[in-house]
C-alpha positions as CSV (number, residue, x, y, z in Angstrom):
1,X,-0.1,0.3,-0.2
2,X,1.7,3.0,-1.0
3,X,0.3,6.3,1.3
4,X,0.6,9.9,0.3
5,X,3.6,10.7,2.1
6,X,5.1,8.1,0.4
7,X,3.8,8.9,-3.5
8,X,5.0,12.8,-2.2
9,X,8.2,11.2,-1.1
10,X,8.8,10.1,-4.3
11,X,7.7,13.0,-6.6
12,X,9.5,15.6,-4.0
13,X,12.6,13.5,-4.2
14,X,12.5,13.0,-8.0
15,X,13.0,16.8,-8.6
16,X,15.9,17.0,-6.5
17,X,17.6,13.9,-8.1
18,X,16.9,16.0,-11.5
19,X,19.1,19.0,-10.4
20,X,21.4,17.7,-7.5
21,X,25.3,18.0,-8.4
22,X,26.7,17.4,-5.0
23,X,27.8,13.5,-5.3
24,X,30.8,14.7,-5.2
25,X,31.6,15.4,-1.1
26,X,33.4,13.4,0.7
27,X,32.0,11.2,3.1
28,X,33.3,12.4,6.1
29,X,32.2,16.4,7.4
30,X,33.6,19.1,5.4
31,X,33.6,21.0,8.3
32,X,34.9,18.3,10.5
33,X,32.2,19.5,13.6
34,X,28.8,18.1,14.8
35,X,25.8,18.9,16.0
36,X,22.7,17.6,17.4
37,X,19.9,18.4,18.2
38,X,15.6,17.6,18.7
39,X,14.2,15.9,16.0
40,X,11.5,18.2,16.9
41,X,9.8,19.2,12.7
42,X,9.9,22.8,13.6
43,X,14.3,22.4,13.4
44,X,15.6,23.3,9.7
45,X,18.8,22.8,11.3
46,X,20.2,23.5,7.7
47,X,18.8,26.4,7.4
48,X,18.6,27.8,11.5
49,X,22.6,27.0,11.9
50,X,24.5,27.7,8.6
51,X,24.7,24.1,7.9
52,X,25.6,23.7,4.1
53,X,25.7,20.0,2.5
54,X,28.5,17.8,3.3
55,X,29.6,20.8,6.5
56,X,28.9,18.5,9.5
57,X,27.3,16.0,10.9
58,X,23.7,16.7,12.6
59,X,22.3,14.0,14.9
60,X,18.6,14.3,15.3
61,X,17.1,12.5,18.4
62,X,13.8,13.3,20.6
63,X,15.3,16.7,22.9
64,X,18.6,16.6,21.2
65,X,19.8,14.3,23.9
66,X,23.8,13.9,23.9
67,X,23.5,10.1,25.9
68,X,21.1,9.0,23.4
69,X,23.3,10.4,20.2
70,X,27.0,8.6,22.2
71,X,27.3,6.1,20.0
72,X,26.3,8.5,16.8
73,X,29.2,10.9,18.4
74,X,31.7,8.0,18.9
75,X,31.7,7.4,14.7
76,X,31.6,10.9,14.2
77,X,34.5,11.4,16.0
78,X,36.6,8.9,15.8
79,X,36.2,7.6,12.2
80,X,35.6,10.4,10.2
81,X,37.5,13.4,12.2
82,X,35.1,15.8,13.7
83,X,36.4,18.3,16.3
84,X,33.6,20.0,17.4
85,X,30.1,19.3,18.8
86,X,27.7,21.9,19.1
87,X,24.3,20.9,20.7
88,X,21.3,22.3,20.3
89,X,18.1,21.8,22.1
90,X,15.1,24.1,22.2
91,X,12.2,26.8,23.6
92,X,9.1,24.6,23.4
93,X,10.9,21.0,24.2
94,X,8.6,18.0,24.8
95,X,10.5,16.4,26.7
96,X,9.7,19.0,29.3
97,X,6.3,18.2,29.2
98,X,6.4,14.9,30.2
99,X,8.4,11.7,33.0
100,X,9.6,9.2,33.0
101,X,6.5,7.5,34.6
102,X,4.4,9.5,32.5
103,X,6.3,7.7,29.5
104,X,5.9,4.5,31.3
105,X,2.1,4.8,32.2
106,X,1.3,5.9,28.8
107,X,2.6,3.0,26.5
108,X,0.7,0.6,29.3
109,X,-2.7,2.1,28.9
110,X,-2.1,2.7,25.0
111,X,0.1,-0.4,24.4
112,X,-1.1,-2.8,26.7
113,X,0.9,-5.5,29.1
114,X,3.7,-6.9,26.8
115,X,4.4,-3.0,25.5
116,X,5.1,-1.8,28.9
117,X,7.3,-4.8,30.3
118,X,9.9,-4.3,27.1
119,X,10.2,-1.2,27.8
120,X,10.2,-1.1,31.8
121,X,13.7,-0.3,32.0
122,X,13.7,2.4,29.1
123,X,15.4,6.1,29.9
124,X,13.1,8.3,27.8
125,X,15.7,11.1,29.0
126,X,12.6,14.0,29.8
127,X,13.8,17.2,31.6
128,X,12.3,19.6,33.3
129,X,14.3,22.9,32.7
130,X,16.1,23.9,29.3
131,X,19.3,25.5,30.5
132,X,20.2,22.7,33.0
133,X,19.3,20.5,30.3
134,X,22.1,21.9,27.9
135,X,24.5,22.3,31.1
136,X,23.9,18.9,31.7
137,X,24.5,17.2,28.4
138,X,27.1,19.5,27.6
139,X,28.8,18.3,31.3
140,X,28.1,14.3,30.4
141,X,30.1,14.7,27.1
142,X,33.0,16.5,28.7
143,X,33.4,13.5,31.3
144,X,33.3,10.6,28.8
145,X,36.9,9.1,28.4
146,X,35.6,8.4,24.6
147,X,35.7,12.4,23.7
148,X,39.2,13.6,24.1
149,X,39.8,17.0,25.7
150,X,40.6,18.5,22.8
151,X,37.6,18.6,21.3
152,X,35.3,21.8,21.4
153,X,31.8,21.2,22.8
154,X,29.4,24.1,22.7
155,X,25.6,24.3,24.1
156,X,22.5,26.2,23.1
157,X,18.9,27.1,23.1
158,X,17.1,27.4,19.7
159,X,13.3,29.6,20.1
160,X,10.8,28.3,17.5
161,X,9.6,31.0,17.9
162,X,12.1,33.7,17.0
163,X,14.4,31.2,15.0
164,X,17.2,32.8,17.1
165,X,19.8,30.6,18.6
166,X,21.8,31.6,22.5
167,X,24.9,30.4,24.1
168,X,24.4,28.8,27.4
169,X,28.1,27.2,28.1
């Protein structure tokens, strides 16, 4: 079954591919950095943060979590030569609106006991305060033995209301 979403994907990709000229770009990111940010659909990472195709790795997950992104960060850093990590969380993030207990209860209610048992130990990594969550994630990265001290790490907040970023750490 083909959905409207799938049909749109094929059509838009066809138009994109017809004018695509950047197949020559190398595998490592050209500017040797990576961005960890939220999967929120209101964030256009390329436009908002000035990232051209081939410049940087962009790792997106719920809440822009460094803990959730660590595997990808290590691959980017160790195998592909990135030298800087830019962590960007955002205003109005859904991760500010619930606790682990809330998420576990919702899974139990919506999907039943078998699904709840599967994720019983899963940490959804919610956070109650935005700036502190940025500081906590940056500190987490700085404490990792797998991330050399030579790797620059900064933490930012993006405003979905204004499109501006501000540095937290």
